[in-house]
Each structure stands twice: as structure tokens, then as C-alpha cells.
C-alpha positions in Angstrom: -130.2 -39.4 48.5 -129.5 -41.4 51.6 -128.2 -44.9 50.9 -131.0 -47.4 51.8 -128.9 -50.6 51.4 -127.1 -52.1 54.3 -123.4 -52.5 54.0 -123.6 -56.2 54.5 -125.5 -56.7 51.2 -122.3 -55.6 49.4 -120.6 -58.8 50.8 -122.7 -60.9 48.4 -121.6 -61.2 44.8 -123.9 -63.2 42.5 -122.3 -61.8 39.4 -121.0 -65.2 38.2 -124.3 -66.9 38.1 -126.1 -63.8 36.9 -123.8 -63.6 33.9 -124.7 -67.2 33.0 -128.4 -66.5 33.1 -128.0 -63.2 31.3 -126.2 -64.9 28.5 -128.8 -67.7 28.4 -131.9 -65.5 28.3 -132.1 -65.6 24.5 -131.5 -69.4 24.2 -134.3 -71.7 23.0 -134.5 -75.0 24.7 -130.8 -75.1 25.9 -129.1 -78.2 27.2 -129.1 -77.3 30.9 -126.1 -78.6 32.9 -126.5 -75.7 35.4 -129.4 -76.7 37.7 -128.5 -78.4 41.0 -131.7 -80.3 41.5 -132.9 -83.8 40.6 -134.7 -84.3 37.3 -137.1 -86.7 38.9 -140.2 -85.7 40.9 -141.1 -86.3 44.5 -142.0 -90.0 44.8 -145.8 -90.5 44.7 -146.0 -92.0 48.2 -144.4 -89.0 49.7 -146.6 -86.6 47.8 -149.6 -88.4 49.2 -148.3 -87.9 52.7 -148.1 -84.2 52.2 -151.5 -84.0 50.5 -153.0 -86.1 53.4 -151.5 -83.7 55.9 -152.9 -80.6 54.1 -156.4 -82.2 53.8 -156.3 -83.2 57.5 -155.6 -79.6 58.5 -152.0 -79.9 59.5 -151.3 -76.5 58.1 -150.6 -74.4 61.2 -147.2 -73.8 62.9 -145.4 -76.8 64.3 -143.2 -76.4 67.3 -140.2 -74.3 66.4 -137.8 -77.2 66.6 -140.1 -79.4 64.5 -142.9 -81.9 64.7 -142.3 -84.3 67.6 -142.8 -87.4 65.6 -140.3 -86.3 63.0 -137.8 -85.2 65.6 -138.1 -88.5 67.4 -137.5 -90.5 64.2 -134.5 -88.4 63.3 -133.2 -88.8 66.8 -133.5 -92.6 66.6 -131.7 -92.7 63.2 -128.9 -90.5 64.5 -128.5 -92.6 67.6 -128.3 -95.7 65.6 -125.8 -94.4 63.1 -123.5 -92.5 65.4 -124.1 -94.0 68.9 -124.9 -90.6 70.3 -127.0 -91.2 73.4 -129.2 -88.1 73.5 -128.6 -86.1 70.3 -130.0 -82.6 69.9 -132.2 -82.2 66.8 -133.7 -79.2 64.9 -135.9 -79.5 61.8 -134.9 -76.6 59.5 -136.2 -75.0 56.4 -133.8 -76.9 54.2 -130.1 -77.4 54.8 -129.6 -73.8 53.6 -131.8 -72.7 56.4 -129.8 -74.8 58.8 -126.6 -73.3 57.5 -127.9 -69.7 58.1 -129.0 -70.6 61.6 -125.6 -72.2 62.4 -123.7 -69.2 61.1 -125.9 -66.7 62.9 -125.4 -68.7 66.1 -121.7 -69.2 65.9 -119.9 -66.5 64.0 -118.8 -63.2 65.4 -116.9 -60.5 63.4 -113.3 -61.6 63.0 -113.9 -65.3 63.5 -112.2 -67.5 61.0 -113.8 -70.4 59.2 -111.7 -72.9 57.3 -113.3 -74.0 54.0 -111.8 -76.4 51.4 -111.8 -74.8 48.0 -113.9 -75.4 45.8 -116.9 -74.9 48.1 -120.7 -74.5 48.1 -121.5 -70.8 47.4 -123.6 -70.1 50.5 -120.7 -70.6 52.9 -118.6 -67.7 51.6 -121.3 -65.1 51.3 -123.1 -65.6 54.6 -119.8 -65.7 56.5 -118.7 -62.5 54.9 -122.1 -60.9 55.7 -121.6 -61.7 59.4 -118.1 -60.2 59.4 -116.4 -63.5 59.6 -113.2 -64.4 57.6 -113.2 -67.3 55.2 -109.9 -69.1 55.2 -109.9 -71.1 51.9 -107.7 -74.2 51.7 -106.8 -75.2 48.2 -107.8 -78.8 47.3 -106.7 -78.6 43.6 -106.0 -80.6 41.5 -107.6 -83.8 42.8 -110.1 -82.2 45.2 -109.3 -84.7 48.0 -109.7 -83.5 51.6 -106.6 -81.3 52.3 -106.1 -82.3 55.9 -102.5 -81.2 56.2 -103.3 -77.8 54.7 -106.3 -77.4 57.1 -104.0 -78.1 60.0 -101.6 -75.5 58.9 -104.5 -72.9 58.5 -105.7 -73.2 62.1 -105.1 -70.1 64.2 -106.4 -68.8 67.6 -109.3 -67.2 65.7 -110.5 -70.4 64.0 -114.1 -71.0 64.9 -115.0 -73.9 62.7 -114.1 -76.2 59.8 -116.6 -76.8 57.1 -116.8 -80.2 55.5 -119.0 -81.0 52.5 -119.0 -84.7 51.3 -120.3 -85.6 48.8 -119.2 -82.2 47.6 -120.9 -79.5 45.5 -119.3 -78.6 43.1 -116.7 -81.4 42.7 -118.7 -84.5 43.4 -115.8 -85.6 45.6 -116.5 -88.2 48.4 -113.9 -88.2 51.1 -112.4 -91.5 52.3 -112.8 -92.7 55.9 -109.0 -92.4 56.2 -109.0 -88.7 55.3 -112.1 -88.0 57.4 -110.5 -89.7 60.5 -107.4 -87.7 59.9 -109.4 -84.4 59.9 -111.2 -85.6 63.1 -107.9 -85.9 64.8 -106.8 -82.5 63.7 -110.1 -81.0 64.9 -109.9 -82.8 68.2 -106.3 -81.9 68.9 -107.3 -78.2 68.4 -110.8 -78.5 70.0 -112.5 -77.0 66.9 -116.1 -77.5 65.8 -116.7 -79.2 62.5 -119.8 -78.4 60.5 -120.6 -81.2 58.0 -123.0 -80.5 55.2 -124.3 -83.8 54.0 -127.2 -82.8 51.8 -126.0 -85.4 49.1 -125.3 -88.2 51.6 -127.6 -90.7 49.7 -125.8 -90.1 46.4 -122.7 -92.2 46.8 -121.7 -94.3 43.8 -118.6 -96.3 44.7 -119.1 -97.3 48.3 -120.4 -95.7 51.5 -120.3 -92.0 52.3 -118.5 -91.7 55.7 -119.6 -89.0 58.1 -117.2 -87.3 60.4 -119.9 -87.5 63.0 -118.9 -91.2 63.3 -115.5 -90.2 64.5 -115.8 -86.8 66.2 -118.4 -85.7 68.7 -117.9 -82.0 68.3 -119.7 -82.1 64.9 -122.7 -80.2 63.7 -124.5 -82.5 61.2 -126.7 -81.0 58.5 -128.8 -83.3 56.3 -131.9 -82.8 54.2 -134.6 -84.1 51.9 -134.3 -81.7 48.9 -131.9 -83.8 46.8 -132.6 -87.4 47.7 -136.4 -87.0 47.4 -136.6 -84.1 44.9 -138.2 -81.9 47.6 -136.2 -78.8 46.6 -139.2 -76.5 46.8 -140.5 -78.0 50.0 -137.6 -76.7 52.1 -137.0 -79.6 54.5 -133.7 -80.3 56.3 -132.4 -81.0 59.8 -129.6 -80.4 62.2 -128.3 -82.9 64.6 -125.5 -82.8 67.2 -124.0 -84.7 70.1 -125.5 -83.8 73.4 -122.3 -81.9 74.3 -123.4 -79.4 71.5 -127.0 -79.2 72.7 -126.5 -75.5 73.6 -125.6 -74.7 70.0 -128.8 -76.3 68.7 -130.8 -74.5 71.3 -129.4 -71.2 70.1 -130.2 -72.1 66.5 -133.7 -73.0 67.6 -134.1 -69.6 69.3 -133.0 -67.8 66.1 -135.4 -69.9 64.0 -138.2 -68.8 66.3 -137.6 -65.2 65.1 -136.8 -65.9 61.5 -138.2 -69.0 59.8 -140.6 -69.7 62.7 -140.7 -73.4 61.8 -140.2 -75.7 58.8 -143.3 -76.1 56.5 -145.7 -78.2 58.6 -147.4 -80.5 56.1 -144.1 -81.3 54.4 -142.7 -82.4 57.8 -145.3 -85.1 57.7 -144.0 -86.2 54.3 -140.4 -86.1 55.7 -141.5 -88.7 58.4 -142.3 -91.1 55.6 -139.3 -90.2 53.6 -136.9 -91.4 56.4 -138.1 -94.9 55.6 -138.3 -94.5 51.8 -135.7 -96.5 49.8 -134.0 -94.3 47.2 -131.4 -96.8 46.1 -133.1 -97.3 42.7 -132.8 -93.5 42.0 -129.2 -93.5 43.1 -128.5 -96.3 40.7 -129.9 -94.2 37.9 -127.7 -91.3 38.8 -124.6 -93.6 39.0 -125.3 -94.5 35.3 -125.6 -90.8 34.5 -122.3 -90.1 36.2 -120.6 -92.9 34.2 -122.2 -91.7 30.9 -120.8 -88.2 31.5 -117.4 -89.3 32.7 -116.9 -91.8 29.9 -117.9 -89.1 27.4 -115.5 -86.4 28.7 -112.6 -88.2 30.3 -110.5 -88.5 27.1 -111.0 -84.9 26.0 -111.0 -83.1 29.4 -109.0 -83.1 32.6 -111.5 -84.1 35.3 -111.7 -86.2 38.5 -114.3 -88.9 38.4 -117.1 -87.8 40.8 -117.8 -90.2 43.6 -121.2 -88.7 44.6 -123.7 -85.9 44.4 -124.5 -85.1 40.7 -121.8 -82.7 39.7 -118.5 -82.8 37.8 -115.9 -80.1 38.1 -114.0 -80.0 34.8 -110.8 -78.1 33.9 -111.4 -75.6 31.1 -109.1 -76.2 28.1 -106.7 -73.5 27.0 -105.4 -70.5 28.8 -108.3 -68.1 28.6 -109.9 -69.3 31.8 -113.2 -71.0 32.7 -115.5 -68.0 32.3 -114.4 -67.5 28.7 -115.0 -71.2 28.0 -118.5 -71.0 29.6 -119.4 -68.1 27.3 -118.4 -70.3 24.3 -120.5 -73.2 25.6 -123.6 -70.9 26.2 -123.2 -69.6 22.6 -123.6 -73.2 21.6 -126.8 -73.6 23.6 -125.2 -75.4 26.6 -125.6 -74.0 30.1 -122.7 -74.6 32.5 -121.4 -72.6 35.5 -117.9 -71.0 35.7 -115.9 -72.4 38.6 -115.1 -69.0 40.1 -118.7 -69.1 41.4 -117.5 -71.9 43.7 -113.9 -71.1 44.1 -111.2 -68.5 44.4 -109.9 -69.8 41.0 -111.3 -69.5 37.5 -109.8 -72.7 36.0 -112.8 -75.1 36.0 -116.5 -75.2 35.2 -119.3 -77.1 36.9 -121.6 -79.6 35.2 -124.8 -80.8 36.8 -125.7 -84.1 35.2 -129.2 -84.1 36.8 -130.9 -84.3 33.5 -131.9 -86.9 30.9 -129.4 -89.3 29.4 -130.0 -87.9 25.9 -129.3 -84.4 27.1 -126.1 -85.6 28.7 -125.0 -87.2 25.4 -125.8 -83.9 23.5 -124.0 -81.8 26.1 -120.9 -84.1 25.9 -120.9 -83.8 22.1 -121.0 -80.0 22.3 -118.2 -79.9 24.9 -116.0 -82.2 22.9 -116.4 -80.0 19.8 -115.4 -77.0 21.8 -112.0 -78.4 22.9 
């Protein structure tokens, strides 16, 4: 029988996550530290904006690049934050949609992409599907931005550097000093930096600094899924300095033949979201971070997360993280093995986007497993 599946599909390996869900299928009401989405709902004011848009008939296609009012508002915010005079903006179907459009627009077979390890899972698999080469730069054990190693990894084939701060899975927030150092490395080598800032609102110990403040050759991706719990609404955006306008134009062209546009009524809610204050929600998550860290720091080797809602914890013993995850799942606790997000299998990821009591229960189970 002729093989129907394209070769590129073999470049995607979901086995790590699948194994977790297969083991969890028989669990009753598990403590779920695996889901990377907020445990609060979309704020009522923003729901009402979406409902209003639906009822008023704003259910057809928008322009490919996004609703003009939303684009204008994003443009003004980007200009104010980064001083870019005439930024290019594209409204995408989530940051994941923006990532796909960026990779499709920029990566040819053989192109190298430098990625700090650990990393968000999408990067590796889409780059591999497109025939690109992931160049992983180890950031263990402290997960700080490995600027010197990135500089050493640059070759004539380097197409871009990916930055993710606050980071999934580590919760690391890079300092302005390290980000400025990376900006200099990128500028000296004339390399594009793509910065994934989906968690930019979730910063607990100071401001989250964007490399876009220090380097014009930056492709900025931000979204609404995490900050406003709109994970199912698929809303994000891409912004770039006018010198990269041609890149955003190519992404828009590809969106025309793929996603077509971001969901129209939810774009109306996104307009309101740009003025919505989430600082109270961030304060709640800071307390969750502290609750988790204080509960685990004496028993486990972990770096205190500075943002997002994840902790990347070193698995005890010598059997590896996957074996430890299996033990945790057998005790009704869902966590994800680190090799889903890394070339190593030494750590596991916790999402503390859950209730405080669940965090306490999960911490108790983990401490008993040490």
C-alpha cells in the first residue's frame, strides 16, 4: 500500500506528552500540574465585548492583517513602548499561529535557528518540519540567557535567534543586562531575533524587559491567551520595526492562504483587552508561585520562577525525569517530563495555574516521592 503520510509529519514527536496522557487516562480527579492555561475565566467585560460583536453581526472575515481599529491600537502601544515610528503589525490566530507564519516566511531547508534549551515545544517541531536545523544552546543549571554560548553557536547559516521571556517551561525572566548583551551579539552579526512574549504580563519580581527595546531587527510576538484566559479564542499579534515590514508582509500573505484571518468577534474583545488591567490577576499568580516555591525549595533543586506560571524542577535520583513523572502520575499527580521541552531528561515541568489547595496537595505528593 502506498504511504499516504508526508515525510515531514515524521519530524513531529509528541510521544512525551502522549505518554503522560496515556498514563493519566485511568485517574480520577487528578491534581493537574500539566495544563499551560490560566485557571481563571475570561474577564466578564471582555466576554461582553465578544458577545456584543457577535450579536451586531461582526462574524464575517476581517482584513487578513486584522481589524483596523485593533491594528491601530496595537501600533500606538508598540510605538509608545519601543519608539518605533511606523511599526508593521499583523493580528494572528494566537502566538502559535504567528510562530507558524514566521517560520514559514523565514526558514529554508538548511537554515539554522539558535534556541536556548529548555524551550517551548512548537519551535523544534515546526523548524524540523521545514527542513531547518535547531541549534540548541544549553542554559542549565540556572536557565539564565546563555549569551556567550549563543555567540559561539552563530555560523554563516544562522537565520535567527529565538528568545522566550518569561519562559515556558522554566519561568525564567531574563535581566535587561543579559538581553542587552544578546542584542549586541545579534547586531554585531546582523541576525534576526524572534521574541516570544506570550507571558509578558506575568512578571513577579520587576519588569519584563523586551529585546525590542534594544534591537530593531526584532520580530515581536505577543498575545491574549494567557493574560486574559482567551486560550480558546486564538488571538495574538506580530509587530516589527519598519525595517522588517517586508517580513510581516510575507507573513500576512501566507495568512491569507492559511488562517485567512484571526477570529473576527474576538478581535473586538482584544481591542478592549489592550486597556484591561490584569495586575490583580498577576498578584494572585505571584502568590501561587510563592506557595509552590516555598513548598518545594527545601526538598527539590529548582530555580525560583520569575514569571509565566511554570517551574522546571530537577528530578531526584538517577533514574531520570520520565521515571519520576511515572511515579507522580501513579500517585494521582500530573506533571510533564522535561524531555518534552529539552534535549535532556533531568527535570519535570509544573504548571501552577490551578487552585491554591491543589498546589498544596501536589506539593505534599512531590515531597513524599523524594
